[in-house]
N, C-alpha and C positions, 0 to 999 in steps of 0.2 A: 305716659309714661309720666313718670317722677319723678324720673333719672335724667329727661333730658334737661328736665329744671332747675334742677340740681348743678347739672353740667355747663347750664348755657354758657358752659368755655368762661370768656371773657365778661360775653357779652348779655347777663343774670338780668330778666328787667323788674326792678323799680320804680314802675309809673305807679299811679290811679290812675283812672277816666273819675273826672266831672266834669260830665260832659251836661252842659246849659245850651237850648236851643228855642229859641220866643215861639220856634212852630212845629213844639216834643215832634221829636221822625220815628221813626217806630225800632223796637232792639231788636234784632237775634242777639242770643251770644251758642255760645257750645263751647269742650276742651281739646286742643289737640298740641302733638307738643311736648304733655304734663302740664299747662295749663290754660286757664281760661279764654277763649278768645273772644270782643264785643265787635255786634258791627248797633252804630245809630244811623240811618239814613231819609233821606226825608224824599218823596214822591210815589208815582205807585211799580210796585210789585212787587214778585209773588213770593211770598216769606217761605213755601216749601224751598223751590228750584234753588232759591239763595241760599238758605242753609245748606244745603243738598253741593253745589258747586265750591261754594267757601271750605266743604268740611269736606272733596276731594282734592281742592287745590294744596288745603295743606296738609295731606295724604299725602301728592306726593310728596312734595318736598320734605317734609320726615323724612319719606322713603330714601331718596336723594341725598340727606346732611347727616343722617344721623351714624353718631358714633354706636349706640347702644342696641341697630337690630345688625344681628353676621352678616345679612344679607342685602344692606341698602348700598347704594350707590359707590357711600365714600369706602366705608369697608374691606368691597371689594379690594377698591382703589387699594388701599392702606392689606393687600394683602400685594400686592403686589400685578394687576390686572387694571384693563384701559377704561381710563376715568372716562363718563358715558356726557355726552357732553352739551346736559343740563351741571353737572358737575364742575367742567372746564375751565365757565361763563364764574362760577365762582372761582373755582378755586384762581383765575386769571385774576379777578380783583382782587380776595384774597394778598396777592403778588403786587398789586397796586398801591395796598393802602401799608402794604411792611414798607416801601419804597417808599412814597413819600411820608408818614411817619419815622422815616429813620430808624427801622428796626422794632418800637415798641410793642406794634402791632404783628407779632408772630401763630400763622396756623403749625407751626409744625412741629407741638409742642408736645401731643397727644403724652408717647412717653413721661414727661415729666409732668403729666398733669397728674396722670393715674402715681404715681410715685407721691406727689404730696395729698395722694390719696382723694380726687375726684374728680376719678376716668373711671373711664369703662376696663378699660385694660389696652395691651393693642399700642403701637411706635406708628407714628406720624399723622397723619394731617387732622388737624382738628376746626370743625367749622361751627361753630355751634356758636360764636362773636354772632360769627353774622346767617345763621340760619332762622334765629326768627325775621328780623329784615326781610331776608329773600320771599320769605312764605307770606308776609306785610302786606310786599310791594306785590307780588303777584300776583295774589289779590287784590288787591288796591287797583285798579291795572283788569280788570279782571269781570270788576263791578262798570271799568266806567266803557268796557265793551259792549254789557247789558243797557249801557246810557243811564245806570245811577252816577253822580257826577256829582250827586250834594252826597256827604255821606263823610265819618271818622272808624276808621278799623282797630282793633287790638290787641293783638295774642300779648298774656299778661300787659307787657309795661310800650312792649316793640310799637308806634302810632304816626299812623299816617293819614295826613286828612287829605278829604275830593277840596272841591269847590267851598263858599259858604265859612261862615266863622267859629272854633270849635272850641269850649276852653275846656284845657286838660288840666290837671292835679299828678303833681310833683314829690312824691313822697318825703318828708321831710328822714333825714336819717336817725334823727331825733328816736330811741325803741321807743319812748315812754309819749311820747303826741305824734305816729308816724302818718295823718292825716293833714296836721299841722306845714302842708310842702306851701310852693311859689306854687299859682296861675298861670299857664299862658292861650295864649291865642291861635290856632296852626288853624293856617288857612294852603292849599294845596302844599304843605309838610310835615315830616317826619320829624317825629324826635322821637331819640334814643336811647335807654337812661346805662351807667357799667356801675357797682358799690359794691362795696363787701359786709355790709351791715343785713344783707338773707344770708348771703353763704362765706363758712367761715367752720374753722372747726379744731384752732386753737388763739388766746388772746393773750398780751405781751404787754404787759401794761396798759396802756389806754391804744394798743396796737391788735387792731382785728388780723388776720394770718386770713385772706383774702383766697376765693377759685379763680382768683387772675394772673398771673403770675408777668413775672418779671424776664423779659429774655434772654438779660446779660448772662442774668446771677439762678435764671431755670424754677427761683423756688417763690414762692406765694409770698402777693404789694403785700406790704406791712402800713396802713393809714391806722387814725381813728374812724368812727363808722363817721365814713361820708360817700356823696354821688356824688358824676357829674355827667350833665346830662346835652348830647348833645341834634340842635336843631342844623335839616338842609334838605336835600331835596324828595332824598330816600331813604329810606326805612335801614336797606343793610349800608348804605356808607357811613349817616349815623352811630350806628352801631360799631361799627369797628372802628372808627372813631372814640367814642366814647372807652371803650378798651382803653386801645393808644396814651392817648388823658389821662385813665388812669392811672397807668406808667408812671406818664412823665411826670402827674402829678400839676397846678395851673404853668409850670414854668412853660409848661409844654403847649399851651394855651396857643400862642401861636402863631404854633403849624396848622390849621386846623381854622385861623380865622385867615390868617390870608386865605383860605380860597372859598370862600364864603360862607363859613357854618357858626350859629352860633354856638359860643360855652354858658352852661351855667352849675357854678360848683354847689354841692349842698352840704353843710358838716365841713367835719375840719381834714382840711385835707392836708398838712402835716403835721 
């Protein structure tokens, strides 16, 4: 679903995997939510069954959280139906992030997103800023239950690593040299990036009007090409904080850092 990728809400994925590992782990790839996913994992495991389980998990969460599917749990909730148990858990996470970020993260702007020409229509809740992170976390927990502990998994650029050390490259916002990004190493950590250099619809001077909305103005955030990467224990909350920090700018870093998150900005944030 390309539209999910276009509308990854406030958490469009902007990282590139640059995995290097001495054990030459096996790789699986596929597509879900309009994006490519990758698994690198060590050990002995059956490729076909692991691929099927990953695909099943990703399909489940798209059916729960997509605003583009009229029959998804979220679309039915936005029409006034009761939230499913899985959707309820994500809504509680979104509400907590809204409080902790002092309102910079706001999941209740589906109508505003559509008005800014990034949304599918309708009104209510949009959880795409958490969706890929939720799905990545679910896949990684499922891999661990299978005994696959030394792995790294990405959905576009939402990334989570298990045991071991996994180099990952953060894409540069420089359109002339997108591969010239910073390389970090993840171990039992996750990372997510929010930025404006892939999804924007107009330019004002040197600033881009992105798909990320400011909850105060209800308008797209205007910044030069830049991105913010957040590293933490799980992909979902890292994604939520990346969204909030892109709204706040670098002055908001202490809010996330006080909760143990590492923050990396690329490009000109101001």
